[in-house]
N, C-alpha and C positions, 0 to 999 in steps of 0.2 A: 746436120744429120750425119751420123756415123754408124756404120753397120759392120759387124765382124761376126765370125762364127768360129767354133772350135770343133775339130773332129776327134772322135775317140781313137784310141791307138789301133784298134782292130775292128774290122767290119762285123756286123751281127752274124752270129752262127746260125746255121740252118736248124740244128738240133740243140735246144737249150739244156736237155737232160745230161748231155755229156760235158757240159761246161761247169768247171769247178769255181772259177773266178770270173765274174761278169764285169769287173771293173774295166778291163781292157776294151770291152765292147761298149760300155755305157758311160764310163767316166770321161769327162771332157776337161778336167783340171789339167792345166799345162805344166804344173809343178812336177819336177823330177828330182829324186834323191841321187846325188852324184856319189861316186865311189869314195870320195874323201869325207862324206858325211854332210857336205853343204848342199844347198838347194839351188836348182836352176830352172829354166823354162824350156819346154819342148816346143819351140816356136814353129817348127815345120808343120805342126797340126793347126796352126792359127790361120784362118782364112780371112783376108781383108776384102772389103768391097772395092775392088779395082777390076780392071778388065780381065786380068789373068785368072782371078779366083771367082768372078761373078758366076760363070757358067757351072762351076763346081758346087755352088750352093743349091742349085736346083730350084731357083725361084725366078720368076719373070718380072718384067716391068709392071705388068698387070697385078701381080702379087704385091709388089711394093706399093702401088697406088691403093690397092684394096686395104693393105695394112695401115697406110697413112690415114685413109678415110676412117677406118674403124677406130684408130687411136684418137683422132680429132673428135669423133662422135662420142667416144667413151669419156674423154676428158670434159667435153661440154656437158654431158649428162651428169657426171659427178659434180661439176661446178653448180649446175642447176639444182641438184638434189641437196647439196650443201647449203645453198641459199634458202631452200624450203625448210631445212632443219633448224635454221636460226630465225626466230621471230622476236622482234623488238630486243635484239641483242641477248637473247636467251635461247638455249637449246630446247627444241620441241620434243620432249621425251615421249609424248603420246604418239606423235607421228612416227618416231623412230621405232617404238614398240609395235605399231601397226604394220610396219614394213619388215620387221625382223622378229621372228618367233623363237629365237634362241635365248632362253633365260640367262644362261651363263655369260654370254657375250653382252647382253643388255646390262647385267650387273657390273661387268667390267667397265663398260662405258659410263655408267652412272657413278661408279666410284671415282672415275677420273673427273666427272662433272661435279662431284661433291654431293650427290644425292643418293637416295636408296629407292628401290622399286619393289612394290608388292606384286607378285604374280598371281593370276587367277588359277 
C-alpha cells in the first residue's frame, strides 16, 4: 500500500471573483516548464506517506481504516455483480438493462458484446 498526495501551488483564495487564473489553487500537476524550455517536476509539493508529511495530509488512522474497508467492500461488490452479470459464460443483458437506465451506455456495452438492444 502506497499513499501520496500533491498540493496545489497556492492556497484557496477567499474571494474567487478576483482570481483570474485558478490553476495555481486547483492544479496539482507537478510538471513545471523550465526557462530552457524543458520540463521538470516541482517535487516540493509532493507529500509522501511518511511521518514527516502524514500530519500535513489532514487524515487520521481512522480515515485510513475507513478508506481501506470501503475499498474492500466496493471491490467485493463489483466482483459479485460481475459474477451475476455472467450466466453460463454469457453476458446477462436483461439484468444489465434493469440496473442501468442509460440507453447510450447500454448501446456502447452491447456493441462491445457484439449485440444490439431495442429500447422501450
